[in-house]
PyMOL Python script that loads the backbone (N, CA, C, O; Angstrom):
from pymol import cmd

cmd.read_pdbstr("""\
ATOM      1  N   UNK A   1      -8.014  -5.798 -15.555  1.00  0.00           N
ATOM      2  CA  UNK A   1      -7.521  -5.035 -14.498  1.00  0.00           C
ATOM      3  C   UNK A   1      -8.066  -5.272 -13.340  1.00  0.00           C
ATOM      4  O   UNK A   1      -9.262  -5.337 -13.056  1.00  0.00           O
ATOM      5  N   UNK A   2      -6.832  -5.442 -12.456  1.00  0.00           N
ATOM      6  CA  UNK A   2      -7.326  -5.892 -11.266  1.00  0.00           C
ATOM      7  C   UNK A   2      -6.058  -5.195 -10.126  1.00  0.00           C
ATOM      8  O   UNK A   2      -4.866  -4.975 -10.340  1.00  0.00           O
ATOM      9  N   UNK A   3      -6.951  -4.963  -8.792  1.00  0.00           N
ATOM     10  CA  UNK A   3      -6.285  -4.125  -7.582  1.00  0.00           C
ATOM     11  C   UNK A   3      -5.228  -5.101  -6.754  1.00  0.00           C
ATOM     12  O   UNK A   3      -5.915  -6.106  -6.570  1.00  0.00           O
ATOM     13  N   UNK A   4      -3.963  -5.348  -6.170  1.00  0.00           N
ATOM     14  CA  UNK A   4      -3.757  -5.662  -5.581  1.00  0.00           C
ATOM     15  C   UNK A   4      -3.130  -4.937  -4.297  1.00  0.00           C
ATOM     16  O   UNK A   4      -3.031  -3.724  -4.116  1.00  0.00           O
ATOM     17  N   UNK A   5      -2.745  -5.946  -3.480  1.00  0.00           N
ATOM     18  CA  UNK A   5      -2.150  -4.679  -2.223  1.00  0.00           C
ATOM     19  C   UNK A   5      -0.997  -5.597  -2.053  1.00  0.00           C
ATOM     20  O   UNK A   5      -0.800  -6.811  -2.112  1.00  0.00           O
ATOM     21  N   UNK A   6      -0.230  -4.380  -1.788  1.00  0.00           N
ATOM     22  CA  UNK A   6       1.569  -4.987  -1.816  1.00  0.00           C
ATOM     23  C   UNK A   6       2.217  -3.733  -0.460  1.00  0.00           C
ATOM     24  O   UNK A   6       2.355  -2.533  -0.698  1.00  0.00           O
ATOM     25  N   UNK A   7       2.468  -4.260   0.637  1.00  0.00           N
ATOM     26  CA  UNK A   7       2.990  -3.024   1.649  1.00  0.00           C
ATOM     27  C   UNK A   7       4.093  -3.289   2.375  1.00  0.00           C
ATOM     28  O   UNK A   7       4.637  -4.369   2.606  1.00  0.00           O
ATOM     29  N   UNK A   8       4.480  -1.742   2.851  1.00  0.00           N
ATOM     30  CA  UNK A   8       5.492  -2.144   3.910  1.00  0.00           C
ATOM     31  C   UNK A   8       5.573  -1.264   4.569  1.00  0.00           C
ATOM     32  O   UNK A   8       5.204  -0.156   4.178  1.00  0.00           O
ATOM     33  N   UNK A   9       6.126  -1.484   5.891  1.00  0.00           N
ATOM     34  CA  UNK A   9       6.016  -0.152   7.186  1.00  0.00           C
ATOM     35  C   UNK A   9       6.808   0.784   6.657  1.00  0.00           C
ATOM     36  O   UNK A   9       7.668   0.341   5.896  1.00  0.00           O
ATOM     37  N   UNK A  10       6.791   1.748   6.793  1.00  0.00           N
ATOM     38  CA  UNK A  10       7.674   2.939   6.402  1.00  0.00           C
ATOM     39  C   UNK A  10       7.644   3.627   7.790  1.00  0.00           C
ATOM     40  O   UNK A  10       6.679   3.899   8.505  1.00  0.00           O
ATOM     41  N   UNK A  11       9.475   3.908   8.039  1.00  0.00           N
ATOM     42  CA  UNK A  11       9.490   4.899   8.938  1.00  0.00           C
ATOM     43  C   UNK A  11       8.876   6.366   9.185  1.00  0.00           C
ATOM     44  O   UNK A  11       7.979   6.508   8.354  1.00  0.00           O
ATOM     45  N   UNK A  12       8.955   7.155   9.738  1.00  0.00           N
ATOM     46  CA  UNK A  12       8.098   8.582   9.920  1.00  0.00           C
ATOM     47  C   UNK A  12       9.297   9.597   8.353  1.00  0.00           C
ATOM     48  O   UNK A  12       8.782  10.040   7.327  1.00  0.00           O
ATOM     49  N   UNK A  13      10.689   9.681   8.650  1.00  0.00           N
ATOM     50  CA  UNK A  13      11.120   9.422   7.345  1.00  0.00           C
ATOM     51  C   UNK A  13      11.110   9.323   6.020  1.00  0.00           C
ATOM     52  O   UNK A  13      11.277  10.151   5.123  1.00  0.00           O
ATOM     53  N   UNK A  14      10.910   8.287   6.034  1.00  0.00           N
ATOM     54  CA  UNK A  14      10.766   7.138   4.498  1.00  0.00           C
ATOM     55  C   UNK A  14       9.113   7.815   4.049  1.00  0.00           C
ATOM     56  O   UNK A  14       8.817   8.036   2.875  1.00  0.00           O
ATOM     57  N   UNK A  15       8.352   8.023   4.984  1.00  0.00           N
ATOM     58  CA  UNK A  15       6.549   8.442   5.162  1.00  0.00           C
ATOM     59  C   UNK A  15       6.558  10.132   4.096  1.00  0.00           C
ATOM     60  O   UNK A  15       5.884  10.602   3.179  1.00  0.00           O
ATOM     61  N   UNK A  16       7.862  10.591   5.002  1.00  0.00           N
ATOM     62  CA  UNK A  16       7.342  11.899   4.713  1.00  0.00           C
ATOM     63  C   UNK A  16       8.523  12.133   3.275  1.00  0.00           C
ATOM     64  O   UNK A  16       8.573  13.290   2.856  1.00  0.00           O
ATOM     65  N   UNK A  17       9.424  11.087   2.561  1.00  0.00           N
ATOM     66  CA  UNK A  17       9.699  10.992   1.353  1.00  0.00           C
ATOM     67  C   UNK A  17       8.882  10.724   0.495  1.00  0.00           C
ATOM     68  O   UNK A  17       8.819  11.490  -0.467  1.00  0.00           O
ATOM     69  N   UNK A  18       7.978   9.550   0.550  1.00  0.00           N
ATOM     70  CA  UNK A  18       7.093   9.453  -0.238  1.00  0.00           C
ATOM     71  C   UNK A  18       6.036  10.688  -0.201  1.00  0.00           C
ATOM     72  O   UNK A  18       5.656  11.017  -1.325  1.00  0.00           O
ATOM     73  N   UNK A  19       5.680  11.174   0.503  1.00  0.00           N
ATOM     74  CA  UNK A  19       4.782  12.433   0.430  1.00  0.00           C
ATOM     75  C   UNK A  19       4.977  13.556  -0.394  1.00  0.00           C
ATOM     76  O   UNK A  19       4.120  14.107  -1.084  1.00  0.00           O
ATOM     77  N   UNK A  20       6.502  13.943  -0.240  1.00  0.00           N
ATOM     78  CA  UNK A  20       7.005  14.942  -0.649  1.00  0.00           C
ATOM     79  C   UNK A  20       7.383  14.369  -2.374  1.00  0.00           C
ATOM     80  O   UNK A  20       7.032  15.110  -3.292  1.00  0.00           O
ATOM     81  N   UNK A  21       8.010  13.206  -2.662  1.00  0.00           N
ATOM     82  CA  UNK A  21       7.812  12.580  -4.311  1.00  0.00           C
ATOM     83  C   UNK A  21       7.216  11.387  -4.221  1.00  0.00           C
ATOM     84  O   UNK A  21       7.786  10.611  -3.454  1.00  0.00           O
ATOM     85  N   UNK A  22       5.771  10.783  -5.021  1.00  0.00           N
ATOM     86  CA  UNK A  22       5.249   9.821  -4.807  1.00  0.00           C
ATOM     87  C   UNK A  22       5.818   8.957  -6.194  1.00  0.00           C
ATOM     88  O   UNK A  22       5.100   8.028  -6.565  1.00  0.00           O
ATOM     89  N   UNK A  23       6.865   9.186  -6.838  1.00  0.00           N
ATOM     90  CA  UNK A  23       7.544   8.378  -7.701  1.00  0.00           C
ATOM     91  C   UNK A  23       8.759   7.627  -6.940  1.00  0.00           C
ATOM     92  O   UNK A  23       9.542   6.935  -7.590  1.00  0.00           O
ATOM     93  N   UNK A  24       8.891   7.788  -5.536  1.00  0.00           N
ATOM     94  CA  UNK A  24       9.557   6.798  -4.837  1.00  0.00           C
ATOM     95  C   UNK A  24       9.184   5.633  -4.388  1.00  0.00           C
ATOM     96  O   UNK A  24       9.835   4.811  -3.743  1.00  0.00           O
ATOM     97  N   UNK A  25       7.781   5.590  -4.867  1.00  0.00           N
ATOM     98  CA  UNK A  25       7.065   4.592  -3.941  1.00  0.00           C
ATOM     99  C   UNK A  25       7.843   3.091  -4.600  1.00  0.00           C
ATOM    100  O   UNK A  25       8.023   2.193  -3.778  1.00  0.00           O
ATOM    101  N   UNK A  26       8.212   2.884  -5.800  1.00  0.00           N
ATOM    102  CA  UNK A  26       8.426   1.655  -5.698  1.00  0.00           C
ATOM    103  C   UNK A  26      10.314   1.272  -5.188  1.00  0.00           C
ATOM    104  O   UNK A  26      10.870   0.229  -4.845  1.00  0.00           O
ATOM    105  N   UNK A  27      10.574   2.028  -5.286  1.00  0.00           N
ATOM    106  CA  UNK A  27      12.070   1.984  -4.953  1.00  0.00           C
ATOM    107  C   UNK A  27      11.520   1.824  -2.529  1.00  0.00           C
ATOM    108  O   UNK A  27      11.998   1.030  -1.719  1.00  0.00           O
ATOM    109  N   UNK A  28      10.851   2.522  -2.376  1.00  0.00           N
ATOM    110  CA  UNK A  28      10.762   2.168  -0.857  1.00  0.00           C
ATOM    111  C   UNK A  28       9.949   0.915  -0.790  1.00  0.00           C
ATOM    112  O   UNK A  28       9.809   0.517   0.366  1.00  0.00           O
ATOM    113  N   UNK A  29       9.309   0.097  -1.812  1.00  0.00           N
ATOM    114  CA  UNK A  29       8.331  -0.835  -1.450  1.00  0.00           C
ATOM    115  C   UNK A  29       9.733  -2.124  -1.816  1.00  0.00           C
ATOM    116  O   UNK A  29      10.123  -2.837  -0.892  1.00  0.00           O
ATOM    117  N   UNK A  30      10.248  -2.233  -2.999  1.00  0.00           N
ATOM    118  CA  UNK A  30      11.464  -2.929  -3.514  1.00  0.00           C
ATOM    119  C   UNK A  30      12.661  -2.755  -3.251  1.00  0.00           C
ATOM    120  O   UNK A  30      13.326  -3.786  -3.360  1.00  0.00           O
ATOM    121  N   UNK A  31      13.334  -1.662  -2.878  1.00  0.00           N
ATOM    122  CA  UNK A  31      14.638  -1.133  -2.741  1.00  0.00           C
ATOM    123  C   UNK A  31      14.741  -0.701  -4.148  1.00  0.00           C
ATOM    124  O   UNK A  31      13.826  -0.555  -4.958  1.00  0.00           O
ATOM    125  N   UNK A  32      16.487  -0.452  -4.362  1.00  0.00           N
ATOM    126  CA  UNK A  32      16.658   0.029  -5.154  1.00  0.00           C
ATOM    127  C   UNK A  32      16.940  -0.533  -6.205  1.00  0.00           C
ATOM    128  O   UNK A  32      17.882  -1.326  -6.188  1.00  0.00           O
ATOM    129  N   UNK A  33      16.053  -0.241  -7.711  1.00  0.00           N
ATOM    130  CA  UNK A  33      16.479  -0.976  -8.892  1.00  0.00           C
ATOM    131  C   UNK A  33      17.660  -1.520  -9.182  1.00  0.00           C
ATOM    132  O   UNK A  33      17.804  -2.740  -9.107  1.00  0.00           O
ATOM    133  N   UNK A  34      18.712  -0.660  -9.571  1.00  0.00           N
ATOM    134  CA  UNK A  34      20.144  -1.020  -9.103  1.00  0.00           C
ATOM    135  C   UNK A  34      20.955  -2.063  -8.498  1.00  0.00           C
ATOM    136  O   UNK A  34      21.831  -2.839  -8.879  1.00  0.00           O
ATOM    137  N   UNK A  35      20.467  -1.853  -7.638  1.00  0.00           N
ATOM    138  CA  UNK A  35      21.110  -3.001  -6.637  1.00  0.00           C
ATOM    139  C   UNK A  35      20.766  -4.537  -7.035  1.00  0.00           C
ATOM    140  O   UNK A  35      19.683  -4.985  -7.412  1.00  0.00           O
ATOM    141  N   UNK A  36      21.977  -5.204  -6.847  1.00  0.00           N
ATOM    142  CA  UNK A  36      21.074  -6.786  -6.990  1.00  0.00           C
ATOM    143  C   UNK A  36      20.437  -7.198  -6.815  1.00  0.00           C
ATOM    144  O   UNK A  36      19.637  -7.719  -7.592  1.00  0.00           O
ATOM    145  N   UNK A  37      20.445  -7.189  -5.314  1.00  0.00           N
ATOM    146  CA  UNK A  37      19.536  -7.675  -4.576  1.00  0.00           C
ATOM    147  C   UNK A  37      17.932  -7.195  -4.389  1.00  0.00           C
ATOM    148  O   UNK A  37      17.923  -6.666  -3.278  1.00  0.00           O
ATOM    149  N   UNK A  38      17.230  -7.161  -4.677  1.00  0.00           N
ATOM    150  CA  UNK A  38      15.560  -6.864  -4.732  1.00  0.00           C
ATOM    151  C   UNK A  38      15.023  -7.007  -3.067  1.00  0.00           C
ATOM    152  O   UNK A  38      14.825  -8.106  -2.549  1.00  0.00           O
ATOM    153  N   UNK A  39      14.855  -5.877  -2.445  1.00  0.00           N
ATOM    154  CA  UNK A  39      14.166  -6.208  -1.062  1.00  0.00           C
ATOM    155  C   UNK A  39      13.007  -6.693  -1.298  1.00  0.00           C
ATOM    156  O   UNK A  39      12.817  -6.484  -2.496  1.00  0.00           O
ATOM    157  N   UNK A  40      11.811  -7.398  -0.714  1.00  0.00           N
ATOM    158  CA  UNK A  40      11.464  -8.213  -0.916  1.00  0.00           C
ATOM    159  C   UNK A  40      10.298  -7.527  -0.157  1.00  0.00           C
ATOM    160  O   UNK A  40      10.733  -7.167   0.936  1.00  0.00           O
ATOM    161  N   UNK A  41       8.661  -7.121  -0.337  1.00  0.00           N
ATOM    162  CA  UNK A  41       7.591  -6.354   0.548  1.00  0.00           C
ATOM    163  C   UNK A  41       7.418  -7.110   1.764  1.00  0.00           C
ATOM    164  O   UNK A  41       7.468  -8.334   1.643  1.00  0.00           O
ATOM    165  N   UNK A  42       7.227  -6.635   2.894  1.00  0.00           N
ATOM    166  CA  UNK A  42       6.883  -7.015   4.064  1.00  0.00           C
ATOM    167  C   UNK A  42       5.551  -7.831   3.935  1.00  0.00           C
ATOM    168  O   UNK A  42       5.474  -8.978   4.375  1.00  0.00           O
ATOM    169  N   UNK A  43       4.491  -7.191   3.307  1.00  0.00           N
ATOM    170  CA  UNK A  43       3.051  -7.648   2.749  1.00  0.00           C
ATOM    171  C   UNK A  43       2.688  -7.471   1.634  1.00  0.00           C
ATOM    172  O   UNK A  43       2.667  -6.375   1.073  1.00  0.00           O
ATOM    173  N   UNK A  44       2.195  -9.016   0.940  1.00  0.00           N
ATOM    174  CA  UNK A  44       2.115  -9.011  -0.296  1.00  0.00           C
ATOM    175  C   UNK A  44       0.099  -9.729  -0.552  1.00  0.00           C
ATOM    176  O   UNK A  44      -0.074 -10.746  -1.224  1.00  0.00           O
ATOM    177  N   UNK A  45      -0.564  -9.322  -0.199  1.00  0.00           N
ATOM    178  CA  UNK A  45      -1.885  -9.732  -0.275  1.00  0.00           C
ATOM    179  C   UNK A  45      -2.502 -10.190  -1.666  1.00  0.00           C
ATOM    180  O   UNK A  45      -3.196 -11.196  -1.814  1.00  0.00           O
ATOM    181  N   UNK A  46      -2.129  -9.267  -2.689  1.00  0.00           N
ATOM    182  CA  UNK A  46      -2.210  -9.952  -4.088  1.00  0.00           C
ATOM    183  C   UNK A  46      -3.731  -9.451  -3.888  1.00  0.00           C
ATOM    184  O   UNK A  46      -4.004  -8.473  -3.191  1.00  0.00           O
ATOM    185  N   UNK A  47      -4.688 -10.221  -4.571  1.00  0.00           N
ATOM    186  CA  UNK A  47      -5.939  -9.749  -4.576  1.00  0.00           C
ATOM    187  C   UNK A  47      -7.003 -10.005  -3.694  1.00  0.00           C
ATOM    188  O   UNK A  47      -8.196  -9.793  -3.910  1.00  0.00           O
ATOM    189  N   UNK A  48      -6.221 -10.718  -2.169  1.00  0.00           N
ATOM    190  CA  UNK A  48      -6.708 -11.240  -1.194  1.00  0.00           C
ATOM    191  C   UNK A  48      -6.827  -9.692  -0.233  1.00  0.00           C
ATOM    192  O   UNK A  48      -7.285  -9.603   0.906  1.00  0.00           O
ATOM    193  N   UNK A  49      -6.439  -8.905  -0.825  1.00  0.00           N
ATOM    194  CA  UNK A  49      -7.173  -7.666   0.069  1.00  0.00           C
ATOM    195  C   UNK A  49      -8.626  -7.240   0.335  1.00  0.00           C
ATOM    196  O   UNK A  49      -9.050  -6.737   1.375  1.00  0.00           O
ATOM    197  N   UNK A  50      -9.290  -7.513  -0.734  1.00  0.00           N
ATOM    198  CA  UNK A  50     -10.613  -7.397  -0.776  1.00  0.00           C
ATOM    199  C   UNK A  50     -11.027  -8.258   0.339  1.00  0.00           C
ATOM    200  O   UNK A  50     -11.391  -7.571   1.294  1.00  0.00           O
ATOM    201  N   UNK A  51     -11.097  -9.473   0.544  1.00  0.00           N
ATOM    202  CA  UNK A  51     -11.587 -10.124   1.435  1.00  0.00           C
ATOM    203  C   UNK A  51     -11.213  -9.644   3.139  1.00  0.00           C
ATOM    204  O   UNK A  51     -11.791  -9.891   4.197  1.00  0.00           O
ATOM    205  N   UNK A  52     -10.217  -9.010   2.872  1.00  0.00           N
ATOM    206  CA  UNK A  52      -9.635  -8.771   4.109  1.00  0.00           C
ATOM    207  C   UNK A  52     -10.358  -7.535   4.472  1.00  0.00           C
ATOM    208  O   UNK A  52     -10.890  -7.402   5.574  1.00  0.00           O
ATOM    209  N   UNK A  53     -10.382  -6.543   3.463  1.00  0.00           N
ATOM    210  CA  UNK A  53     -11.088  -5.433   3.822  1.00  0.00           C
ATOM    211  C   UNK A  53     -12.984  -5.312   4.477  1.00  0.00           C
ATOM    212  O   UNK A  53     -13.602  -4.616   5.282  1.00  0.00           O
ATOM    213  N   UNK A  54     -13.335  -6.663   3.361  1.00  0.00           N
ATOM    214  CA  UNK A  54     -14.912  -7.169   3.700  1.00  0.00           C
ATOM    215  C   UNK A  54     -14.713  -7.446   5.337  1.00  0.00           C
ATOM    216  O   UNK A  54     -15.454  -6.777   6.058  1.00  0.00           O
ATOM    217  N   UNK A  55     -14.015  -8.139   5.834  1.00  0.00           N
ATOM    218  CA  UNK A  55     -13.529  -8.990   6.594  1.00  0.00           C
ATOM    219  C   UNK A  55     -13.703  -7.443   8.217  1.00  0.00           C
ATOM    220  O   UNK A  55     -14.222  -7.449   9.333  1.00  0.00           O
ATOM    221  N   UNK A  56     -13.027  -6.528   7.491  1.00  0.00           N
ATOM    222  CA  UNK A  56     -12.769  -5.412   8.629  1.00  0.00           C
ATOM    223  C   UNK A  56     -13.931  -4.581   8.449  1.00  0.00           C
ATOM    224  O   UNK A  56     -13.973  -3.760   9.365  1.00  0.00           O
ATOM    225  N   UNK A  57     -14.795  -4.468   7.727  1.00  0.00           N
ATOM    226  CA  UNK A  57     -15.370  -3.340   7.422  1.00  0.00           C
ATOM    227  C   UNK A  57     -16.741  -4.168   7.175  1.00  0.00           C
ATOM    228  O   UNK A  57     -17.682  -3.515   7.629  1.00  0.00           O
ATOM    229  N   UNK A  58     -17.120  -5.281   6.655  1.00  0.00           N
ATOM    230  CA  UNK A  58     -18.662  -5.748   6.813  1.00  0.00           C
ATOM    231  C   UNK A  58     -19.459  -5.172   5.318  1.00  0.00           C
ATOM    232  O   UNK A  58     -20.641  -5.313   5.005  1.00  0.00           O
ATOM    233  N   UNK A  59     -18.692  -4.699   4.789  1.00  0.00           N
ATOM    234  CA  UNK A  59     -18.738  -4.158   3.159  1.00  0.00           C
ATOM    235  C   UNK A  59     -17.967  -4.015   2.718  1.00  0.00           C
ATOM    236  O   UNK A  59     -16.865  -3.749   3.199  1.00  0.00           O
ATOM    237  N   UNK A  60     -18.513  -4.248   0.726  1.00  0.00           N
ATOM    238  CA  UNK A  60     -17.574  -4.715   0.244  1.00  0.00           C
ATOM    239  C   UNK A  60     -16.650  -3.245  -0.342  1.00  0.00           C
ATOM    240  O   UNK A  60     -15.563  -3.428  -0.889  1.00  0.00           O
ATOM    241  N   UNK A  61     -17.111  -2.058  -0.193  1.00  0.00           N
ATOM    242  CA  UNK A  61     -16.311  -0.823  -0.589  1.00  0.00           C
ATOM    243  C   UNK A  61     -16.261   0.218   0.530  1.00  0.00           C
ATOM    244  O   UNK A  61     -15.565   1.232   0.498  1.00  0.00           O
ATOM    245  N   UNK A  62     -17.200  -0.202   1.669  1.00  0.00           N
ATOM    246  CA  UNK A  62     -17.395   0.982   2.396  1.00  0.00           C
ATOM    247  C   UNK A  62     -16.142   0.961   3.431  1.00  0.00           C
ATOM    248  O   UNK A  62     -15.349   0.056   3.692  1.00  0.00           O
ATOM    249  N   UNK A  63     -16.243   2.159   3.876  1.00  0.00           N
ATOM    250  CA  UNK A  63     -14.735   2.282   5.118  1.00  0.00           C
ATOM    251  C   UNK A  63     -15.034   2.425   6.401  1.00  0.00           C
ATOM    252  O   UNK A  63     -15.349   3.592   6.635  1.00  0.00           O
ATOM    253  N   UNK A  64     -15.073   1.672   7.420  1.00  0.00           N
ATOM    254  CA  UNK A  64     -15.287   1.597   8.338  1.00  0.00           C
ATOM    255  C   UNK A  64     -14.531   2.755   9.380  1.00  0.00           C
ATOM    256  O   UNK A  64     -13.694   3.515   8.892  1.00  0.00           O
ATOM    257  N   UNK A  65     -14.882   2.836  10.841  1.00  0.00           N
ATOM    258  CA  UNK A  65     -13.982   3.075  11.655  1.00  0.00           C
ATOM    259  C   UNK A  65     -13.045   2.395  12.277  1.00  0.00           C
ATOM    260  O   UNK A  65     -13.347   1.263  12.657  1.00  0.00           O
ATOM    261  N   UNK A  66     -11.705   2.896  12.533  1.00  0.00           N
ATOM    262  CA  UNK A  66     -10.770   2.046  13.436  1.00  0.00           C
ATOM    263  C   UNK A  66      -9.954   1.149  12.144  1.00  0.00           C
ATOM    264  O   UNK A  66      -9.486   1.592  11.096  1.00  0.00           O
ATOM    265  N   UNK A  67      -9.985  -0.165  12.625  1.00  0.00           N
ATOM    266  CA  UNK A  67      -9.092  -1.387  11.701  1.00  0.00           C
ATOM    267  C   UNK A  67      -9.784  -1.024  10.314  1.00  0.00           C
ATOM    268  O   UNK A  67      -9.000  -1.202   9.382  1.00  0.00           O
ATOM    269  N   UNK A  68     -11.036  -0.565   9.921  1.00  0.00           N
ATOM    270  CA  UNK A  68     -11.685  -0.514   8.777  1.00  0.00           C
ATOM    271  C   UNK A  68     -11.070   0.183   7.808  1.00  0.00           C
ATOM    272  O   UNK A  68     -11.383  -0.051   6.641  1.00  0.00           O
ATOM    273  N   UNK A  69     -10.433   0.818   8.004  1.00  0.00           N
ATOM    274  CA  UNK A  69      -9.575   2.091   7.406  1.00  0.00           C
ATOM    275  C   UNK A  69      -8.206   1.534   6.910  1.00  0.00           C
ATOM    276  O   UNK A  69      -7.614   2.073   5.974  1.00  0.00           O
ATOM    277  N   UNK A  70      -7.615   0.208   7.698  1.00  0.00           N
ATOM    278  CA  UNK A  70      -6.518  -0.070   7.288  1.00  0.00           C
ATOM    279  C   UNK A  70      -6.450  -0.529   5.949  1.00  0.00           C
ATOM    280  O   UNK A  70      -5.245  -0.584   5.706  1.00  0.00           O
ATOM    281  N   UNK A  71      -7.168  -0.936   4.813  1.00  0.00           N
ATOM    282  CA  UNK A  71      -6.951  -1.439   3.696  1.00  0.00           C
ATOM    283  C   UNK A  71      -7.491   0.174   2.498  1.00  0.00           C
ATOM    284  O   UNK A  71      -6.517   0.736   1.998  1.00  0.00           O
ATOM    285  N   UNK A  72      -8.160   0.464   2.323  1.00  0.00           N
ATOM    286  CA  UNK A  72      -9.018   1.342   1.671  1.00  0.00           C
ATOM    287  C   UNK A  72      -8.814   3.209   2.362  1.00  0.00           C
ATOM    288  O   UNK A  72      -8.949   4.248   1.717  1.00  0.00           O
ATOM    289  N   UNK A  73      -8.536   3.081   3.525  1.00  0.00           N
ATOM    290  CA  UNK A  73      -8.705   4.452   4.278  1.00  0.00           C
ATOM    291  C   UNK A  73      -7.415   5.055   3.844  1.00  0.00           C
ATOM    292  O   UNK A  73      -6.630   4.386   3.171  1.00  0.00           O
ATOM    293  N   UNK A  74      -7.104   6.493   4.250  1.00  0.00           N
ATOM    294  CA  UNK A  74      -6.095   7.052   4.304  1.00  0.00           C
ATOM    295  C   UNK A  74      -6.146   8.079   3.170  1.00  0.00           C
ATOM    296  O   UNK A  74      -7.104   8.465   2.500  1.00  0.00           O
ATOM    297  N   UNK A  75      -4.876   8.409   3.139  1.00  0.00           N
ATOM    298  CA  UNK A  75      -4.419   9.930   1.878  1.00  0.00           C
ATOM    299  C   UNK A  75      -4.030   8.828   0.957  1.00  0.00           C
ATOM    300  O   UNK A  75      -3.415   7.801   1.246  1.00  0.00           O
ATOM    301  N   UNK A  76      -4.596   9.297  -0.471  1.00  0.00           N
ATOM    302  CA  UNK A  76      -3.826   9.056  -1.703  1.00  0.00           C
ATOM    303  C   UNK A  76      -2.534   9.522  -1.909  1.00  0.00           C
ATOM    304  O   UNK A  76      -2.357  10.726  -1.724  1.00  0.00           O
ATOM    305  N   UNK A  77      -1.246   8.584  -2.377  1.00  0.00           N
ATOM    306  CA  UNK A  77      -0.173   8.838  -2.722  1.00  0.00           C
ATOM    307  C   UNK A  77       0.307   8.786  -4.171  1.00  0.00           C
ATOM    308  O   UNK A  77       0.516   7.729  -4.766  1.00  0.00           O
ATOM    309  N   UNK A  78       0.462   9.959  -4.676  1.00  0.00           N
ATOM    310  CA  UNK A  78       0.147   9.321  -6.565  1.00  0.00           C
ATOM    311  C   UNK A  78      -0.490   9.389  -7.023  1.00  0.00           C
ATOM    312  O   UNK A  78      -1.568   9.585  -6.462  1.00  0.00           O
ATOM    313  N   UNK A  79      -0.430   9.280  -8.675  1.00  0.00           N
ATOM    314  CA  UNK A  79      -1.688   9.161  -9.261  1.00  0.00           C
ATOM    315  C   UNK A  79      -2.105   8.383  -9.603  1.00  0.00           C
ATOM    316  O   UNK A  79      -1.395   7.378  -9.565  1.00  0.00           O
ATOM    317  N   UNK A  80      -3.577   8.210 -10.210  1.00  0.00           N
ATOM    318  CA  UNK A  80      -4.166   6.859 -10.422  1.00  0.00           C
ATOM    319  C   UNK A  80      -3.610   6.442 -12.523  1.00  0.00           C
ATOM    320  O   UNK A  80      -3.757   6.771 -13.700  1.00  0.00           O
ATOM    321  N   UNK A  81      -2.863   5.385 -11.428  1.00  0.00           N
ATOM    322  CA  UNK A  81      -2.843   4.886 -13.341  1.00  0.00           C
ATOM    323  C   UNK A  81      -3.749   3.675 -13.942  1.00  0.00           C
ATOM    324  O   UNK A  81      -3.283   2.561 -14.181  1.00  0.00           O
ATOM    325  N   UNK A  82      -5.024   4.021 -14.142  1.00  0.00           N
ATOM    326  CA  UNK A  82      -5.916   3.084 -14.272  1.00  0.00           C
ATOM    327  C   UNK A  82      -6.288   3.395 -15.650  1.00  0.00           C
ATOM    328  O   UNK A  82      -7.149   2.728 -16.223  1.00  0.00           O
TER     329      UNK A  82
END
""", "prot")
cmd.dss("prot")
cmd.show_as("cartoon", "prot")
cmd.util.cbc("prot")
cmd.orient("prot")
């Protein structure tokens, strides 16, 4: 199994909905699954997220300040599905 990064900018209202109900993450990323046209994510780095994290932090897993927290920093939402 590998980790991939798929991202989308959220409004404050969307972020609140996600924090209140983490099960909404797929709908926020891809749109309503019942809709005929799925929304494409704004950012899909796939496995390349790790290279970007290394460039920003100078470390494979450490989290630096500022831009260093862009990939692995922040607050986890939802459950670990590993």
